[in-house]
C-alpha positions in Angstrom: -6.2 14.6 22.5 -6.5 16.9 19.4 -7.3 15.4 16.4 -3.9 16.9 14.7 -0.7 16.7 16.0 2.3 19.1 15.2 1.8 19.7 11.4 5.5 20.0 10.7 6.8 17.1 12.8 7.8 13.9 11.9 6.4 10.7 13.0 9.0 10.4 16.0 7.7 13.5 17.3 4.4 13.0 16.9 4.7 9.7 18.8 6.5 11.2 21.6 3.6 14.2 21.9 1.1 11.5 22.1 2.7 9.2 24.2 3.5 12.0 26.9 -0.2 13.2 26.7 -1.2 9.5 27.5 1.1 9.8 30.5 3.2 6.8 29.3 6.9 6.3 29.5 9.0 4.8 26.5 9.2 1.5 28.1 5.5 1.3 28.9 4.6 2.4 25.1 7.5 -0.3 23.8 5.6 -2.9 25.9 2.2 -2.2 24.4 3.4 -2.4 20.8 5.7 -4.4 21.4 9.3 -3.4 20.6 12.6 -2.5 22.3 12.6 0.7 24.4 15.7 1.7 22.6 13.8 1.7 19.5 11.0 4.2 20.6 13.8 6.3 22.0 15.5 6.5 18.5 12.6 7.0 16.5 11.4 9.8 19.1 14.6 11.6 18.6 14.8 11.3 14.7 17.8 9.2 14.7 15.7 6.1 13.1 12.8 6.2 10.9 9.7 5.0 12.0 8.8 1.7 10.2 4.9 1.2 8.9 4.8 -1.6 11.5 6.0 0.6 14.3 3.7 3.5 13.3 0.6 1.3 13.0 1.3 -0.4 16.2 2.0 3.0 18.1 -1.4 4.2 16.8 -2.9 1.0 18.1 -1.4 1.1 21.3 -2.1 5.0 22.0 -5.4 4.6 20.7 -5.5 7.1 18.2 -5.8 7.2 14.3 -2.9 6.0 12.1 -3.2 9.4 10.4 -2.6 11.3 13.5 0.9 9.9 13.5 1.7 10.1 9.8 0.1 13.4 9.4 -1.7 12.6 6.2 -3.1 14.0 4.1 -0.2 16.5 3.7 -1.1 19.9 3.8 1.6 20.7 1.3 0.2 18.5 -1.1 -3.2 19.6 -0.8 -2.7 22.2 -3.6 -2.3 19.4 -6.1 -5.5 18.5 -7.9 -5.7 14.9 -6.9 -7.0 16.2 -3.6 -10.0 18.2 -5.3 -11.0 14.9 -6.9 -11.8 13.3 -3.3 -15.1 14.7 -2.9 -16.4 13.8 -6.1 -15.1 10.2 -5.7 -16.8 10.0 -2.3 -20.3 11.1 -3.7 -19.8 8.4 -6.2 -19.2 5.5 -3.8 -22.1 6.8 -1.6 -24.4 6.6 -4.7 -23.6 3.0 -5.5 -27.5 2.1 -5.4 -28.8 5.3 -7.1 -28.2 4.5 -10.7 -28.4 7.9 -12.7 -31.2 7.6 -15.1 -29.8 10.3 -17.3 -26.8 8.5 -18.1 -26.3 7.1 -21.6 -25.4 3.3 -21.6 -22.2 2.5 -23.6 -21.2 -0.7 -24.8 -19.4 -3.1 -22.7 -16.2 -3.0 -24.5 -16.2 0.7 -24.4 -16.6 0.8 -20.4 -14.0 -2.3 -20.4 -11.4 0.1 -22.5 -11.8 2.7 -19.8 -11.6 0.4 -16.8 -8.1 -0.8 -18.6 -7.0 2.8 -18.9 -8.0 3.5 -15.2 -6.0 0.3 -14.1 -3.0 1.4 -16.1 -3.2 5.0 -14.5 -2.9 3.1 -11.1 -0.1 1.0 -12.1 1.7 4.3 -13.2 0.9 5.9 -9.8 -0.9 8.8 -12.0 -3.3 9.6 -9.0 -4.2 13.0 -10.2 -5.3 11.5 -13.5 -7.0 8.7 -12.1 -8.9 10.7 -9.8 -10.2 13.0 -12.4 -11.0 9.8 -14.3 -12.9 7.7 -11.6 -16.2 9.6 -10.7 -18.0 9.6 -13.9 -16.6 6.2 -14.7 -18.0 4.8 -11.5 -21.4 6.5 -11.9 -22.0 5.2 -15.6 -20.7 1.6 -14.5 -23.2 1.7 -11.4 -26.1 2.9 -14.0 -24.9 -0.1 -16.5 -25.0 -2.8 -13.8 -28.4 -2.0 -12.4 -29.6 -1.8 -15.9 -28.3 -5.3 -17.1 -29.2 -8.5 -16.0 -27.8 -12.1 -16.5 -24.1 -13.0 -17.5 -23.8 -9.2 -18.8 -24.4 -7.9 -15.5 -22.0 -10.2 -13.8 -19.4 -9.0 -16.4 -20.1 -5.3 -15.6 -20.1 -5.8 -11.7 -16.5 -7.3 -12.7 -15.5 -4.0 -14.1 -17.1 -1.9 -11.3 -15.0 -3.9 -8.8 -11.8 -3.4 -10.6 -12.8 0.5 -11.2 -13.3 0.5 -7.4 -10.0 -0.8 -6.7 -8.6 2.6 -8.1 -10.2 4.2 -5.5 -8.5 2.4 -2.7 -5.3 3.0 -4.4 -5.8 6.8 -4.3 -6.7 6.6 -0.9 -4.0 4.5 0.3 -1.7 6.8 -1.5 -3.1 10.0 0.1 -3.8 8.5 3.7 -7.5 8.9 3.3 -7.9 5.9 5.3 -11.7 6.4 6.0 -12.3 6.5 2.4 -10.0 3.5 1.8 -12.3 1.4 4.0 -15.5 2.7 2.1 -13.7 1.8 -1.1 -13.1 -1.7 0.1 -16.7 -2.3 1.1 -17.5 -1.3 -2.6 -14.9 -3.6 -4.1 -16.3 -6.5 -2.0 -19.7 -5.8 -3.0 -19.1 -5.6 -6.8 -16.8 -8.7 -6.5 -19.3 -10.7 -5.1 -22.2 -9.7 -7.5 -19.7 -10.5 -10.6 -19.9 -14.1 -9.7 -16.4 -14.5 -10.0 -14.9 -16.6 -7.1 -11.3 -15.4 -7.9 -12.3 -12.0 -8.0 -13.9 -12.4 -4.7 -10.8 -14.1 -3.3 -8.5 -11.2 -4.7 -11.0 -8.8 -2.9 -10.3 -10.7 0.6 -6.3 -10.5 -0.3 -7.0 -6.8 -0.6 -9.3 -6.4 2.5 -6.2 -8.0 4.4 -4.4 -4.6 4.3 -6.6 -3.1 6.2 -5.4 -5.4 9.1 -1.8 -4.2 8.3 -3.1 -0.7 9.0 -4.7 -1.6 12.4 -1.6 -3.6 13.2 -4.0 -6.5 13.7 -1.5 -9.0 12.3 -3.3 -12.0 14.1 -6.7 -11.3 12.5 -5.4 -10.5 8.9 -3.2 -14.0 9.3 -6.5 -15.7 10.0 -8.0 -14.2 7.0 -5.1 -15.2 4.7 -4.8 -18.6 6.2 -8.5 -19.1 5.2 -8.2 -17.9 2.0 -5.3 -20.1 1.1 -7.4 -23.2 2.6 -10.1 -22.1 0.1 -7.6 -21.9 -2.9 -6.0 -25.3 -1.9 -2.2 -26.0 -2.3 -1.7 -28.3 -5.3 -0.1 -25.4 -7.5 0.7 -27.8 -10.2 -3.2 -28.1 -11.0 -3.9 -24.3 -10.8 -4.7 -22.1 -13.7 -2.6 -19.1 -14.2 -5.0 -16.5 -12.8 -5.4 -18.8 -9.6 -1.5 -19.2 -9.2 -1.5 -15.3 -9.2 -4.0 -15.1 -6.3 -2.4 -18.0 -4.4 1.0 -16.6 -4.7 -0.1 -12.9 -3.9 -1.6 -14.5 -0.6 1.7 -15.9 0.4 3.5 -12.6 -0.3 1.0 -10.9 1.9 1.2 -13.6 4.6 4.9 -13.0 4.5 4.7 -9.1 5.2 2.0 -10.0 8.2 4.5 -12.5 9.5 7.6 -10.2 9.1 5.6 -7.3 10.9 4.9 -9.9 13.7 8.7 -10.5 14.0 7.9 -14.2 12.9 10.9 -14.3 10.6 10.8 -17.9 9.9 7.1 -17.8 9.0 7.9 -15.0 6.8 10.7 -16.6 4.8 8.3 -19.8 4.5 5.9 -17.8 2.9 8.5 -15.9 0.6 9.7 -19.3 -0.5 6.2 -20.6 -1.1 5.3 -17.6 -3.4 8.6 -18.2 -5.2 7.8 -21.7 -6.1 4.2 -20.4 -7.2 6.2 -17.9 -9.4 8.3 -20.6 -10.9 5.2 -22.7 -12.0 3.6 -19.4 -13.3 6.7 -18.9 -15.2 6.8 -15.2 -15.8 5.3 -12.0 -14.4 1.9 -11.4 -14.9 -1.2 -9.2 -14.0 -4.2 -11.1 -13.3 -6.8 -9.1 -11.5 -4.2 -6.6 -11.1 -1.9 -8.3 -8.7 1.3 -8.0 -10.4 2.4 -11.5 -9.3 5.4 -13.0 -10.5 9.2 -13.4 -9.9 9.8 -9.8 -9.9 7.1 -9.0 -7.1 8.5 -11.9 -5.2 12.0 -10.1 -5.1 10.3 -6.8 -4.4 8.5 -8.4 -1.4 11.6 -10.3 0.2 13.1 -6.9 0.1 10.1 -5.4 2.1 10.3 -8.3 4.4 14.0 -7.8 5.0 13.6 -4.3 6.1 10.8 -5.2 8.2 13.2 -7.6 10.0 16.1 -5.2 9.9 18.0 -7.6 7.8 20.6 -5.4 6.4 22.7 -8.2 5.1 19.5 -9.4 3.1 18.9 -6.1 2.1 22.3 -5.7 0.6 22.0 -9.2 -1.2 18.7 -8.4 -2.9 20.2 -4.9 -3.8 22.9 -6.8 -5.7 21.1 -9.6 -7.0 17.7 -8.1 -8.0 17.3 -6.3 -11.7 13.8 -4.8 -12.1 12.5 -5.4 -15.9 12.3 -2.3 -17.9 8.4 -2.8 -17.9 7.8 -3.1 -14.5 4.7 -0.9 -13.2 6.0 2.2 -11.9 3.9 1.7 -8.7 6.0 -1.5 -7.8 9.5 0.0 -8.9 8.5 2.8 -6.6 7.6 0.4 -3.7 11.1 -1.4 -4.1 13.0 1.7 -4.2 11.3 3.2 -1.2 11.9 0.0 0.8 15.7 -0.1 -0.4 15.8 3.4 0.9 15.1 2.6 4.3 17.0 -0.7 4.1 20.3 1.3 3.1 19.4 3.5 6.0 19.1 1.1 8.9 22.3 -0.6 7.2 24.1 2.8 7.8 24.5 3.1 3.9 23.0 7.0 3.9 24.3 8.0 0.4 22.6 4.8 -1.1 19.6 5.7 0.8 19.6 9.2 -0.8 20.0 7.5 -3.9 17.3 5.2 -3.7 14.7 8.0 -2.6 16.1 9.7 -6.0 15.0 6.6 -8.0 11.6 6.2 -6.1 10.9 10.0 -7.2 12.1 9.6 -10.8 9.9 6.5 -11.5 6.9 7.0 -9.5 6.9 10.9 -8.3 3.3 11.0 -7.2 3.5 7.8 -4.9 6.9 8.8 -3.3 5.9 12.4 -2.5 2.8 11.1 -0.5 4.4 8.3 1.3 5.2 8.5 5.0 8.1 6.1 4.6 9.9 8.6 2.1 9.2 11.4 4.5 10.7 9.6 7.5 13.7 8.4 5.6 14.5 12.0 4.4 13.9 13.6 7.9 16.1 10.8 9.7 19.0 11.4 6.9 18.8 15.3 7.6 18.9 14.5 11.3 21.9 12.3 11.0 24.2 14.2 8.5 26.2 17.1 9.8 26.2 18.9 6.8 23.3 19.1 4.4 24.1 17.6 0.7 22.4 19.5 -2.1 20.8 16.3 -3.3 19.1 15.6 0.1 18.2 19.2 0.8 16.4 19.1 -2.8 14.2 16.1 -1.7 13.3 17.7 1.5 12.0 20.8 -0.3 10.4 18.8 -2.9 8.6 16.7 0.0 7.6 19.9 1.6 9.3 19.1 5.0 11.8 22.1 4.9 
């Protein structure tokens, strides 16, 4: 089948097109994913948004790439300058073992300050600025790593691993999945060279997202189970950084369990993460994990949305107050999930308000996220009249 399906279609229509090309009925596709036939029917007709788990499962069942269903990277967004940075980033990733001889070596503290600034751009979902900054920073860090030795070299590789993580953030946001996989390889290599066991563990946590993308939930859970076993389970004796890694692993495990429709296991992992956050005491950002009580609530909402738990969505929406200093990329995640949760729960006006909030706090993230587009498309399909606020969002996303 062609690499690109209908460019203007939503995920549901692309699933239907690919399914028919494969000669499958809705029942047969539902059995392969697995999910209910009625869910397939509602998604294909645009009456229910395709969740990330359904989209990934359909791509796996149909034997096509995930981006063939999401339509990423979006053509209407290609005029944005962030896309212009991708070839430069790719060249830097490919040059990991070819240090530049003409690049001057700056002091470690100067490089660390630039990596911290890049991390802040990632937290704020400012992908255009991050993409413009990364190629030269990655080249300089590679050169510095190869020129150093001993403990100084390990510290530089720690910086390089963190900088490579910025590549994976941009690639995920834009749907550049091949680039994301290449970036993950570089993150892992640099982390291992850093000699920091927790950074390596954090890298394995990050690697698990590739299994979510492939709908390989059993393999992802095996990776996370092994990682938790390596860390141990005595949270009372863990230092703060280890608590962040350990808690983040439980949060990711909760999402895997929810996508596999194991509600009890998902809730158990959320409970374990909440206990870990209580020991940690406050929101923190060790290794860029943003772990703490707030992120537990964000994942609890994501879990409720995956499990179609409307009452849980409503309860969390009522009880959760995001702190004013929350990273915009985390707030954006909250509002995107909240929008889908409200839509699934039949609260369309609240869904529109949540999408508008996601756009306000994290515009680049929201504009490029398939779930936002699916939610808005479904709202348009369901609404008998088109509200100005909804039409404005659709035009902003480039789907009208």
